[in-house]
N, C-alpha and C positions, 0 to 999 in steps of 0.2 A: 584420563585427560579430558579437560573441559573443551567443548566445542566453541569456536569463535563465531559470534554472530556477524553475519555479513550483510551489508546494505546492497540491494540490487536497484540500480537505476536503469530500468530496461523498457520504459515506455508505458507502464501502467498509468491509466488516467481515469478521472471521474468527471462526468458532466454534472453541472449543478444548475438549479433554478433558484434564484433569490426571490422569495415571496415575503415582502415586508422585512421582518427581521429573522425569517426562517430560511435556512439553507437546505434545499431539498435535493437529494441524490436522484438524478434523472437517468443516469447510465454509468456503467462501469466497463472500461475497455481493457482487455488483455491483448498485448501486442503479438502473442505467439500461440500457436496450437501445440507447440512442443517445448515451451520454455522451462526455466528452472522453477517456475511457480506451479507446475502441474503435479497432482498426486497420481497414484496408480490408476485411478478411474478417469484420468485425463481432465480433471476439473482444476480450475485456477484457484489456489488457496487465497490469493489476494481478493478475488471476487467473492469467494465463500465467506471470508471474514467480514468484508464490508456489507454483504447481504445480511449476515446474522447480527453483527455488532454495530453497524453504521460507522460513524466517524469516531467512535470511542477508542479505537486503536491508533488514532492520529496523535503524534507527539510534536507537531510543528505548527507554525503560524504562517499564513500567507493571505494576501488580499483575496476576497471572494471574486472569482471569475467564472465564466460559463464552463470552462474546462481547465482542470489542473492536473499536471503530471505528478505522480508520487513515486518516491523511492520506498522500498519496503525491506523489512528484515524479519526473518522467521526463526523461532526457537521451538523445537519439538519434532514431532514425526508427522509428515504429510499425510500418512495413511491412518492415523488414529483420530478419534473424535476431536473436533475443534476445541472443546473445553479442556483438553489435556495439552494444548499448545498455545503459543502466543505469537501474534503478528503485530509488528509496529509499522506504521506508515508515516511518512513525512513529506509535505509538499517539496518538490525539487526547488521551488522558489523561496523556501524558508531561508532567510538571510544567513543564519548561523550554519545550517546544513550546507548551503551553497558554498560558503567560504571553506568549510571543512572538506567538502568533496573536491574543490579545486586544489586544495593543498595535498590531497591524496593522490591526484593524478599527475 
């Protein structure tokens, strides 16, 4: 049976600094110490992926702001090395994602 990928819209956000045409990650915020994003070591996989891969796992579009909330979806095993898993993130303000999320609720 194939696992269904699930989008989590639980308050993860990233602080940005816009320096000319460069978007710099200034901080990554996890909303919970015990959320669905935690591996067995208590580390947030959203933060781990962004720390390692930057915004390369982003699949959405939003205007640059100093703080953006992201939804995320994970495929793989939280406790295996990151290279054997995949995380996708999308700004909650992405127009297509926002419309889809509203239709789901």
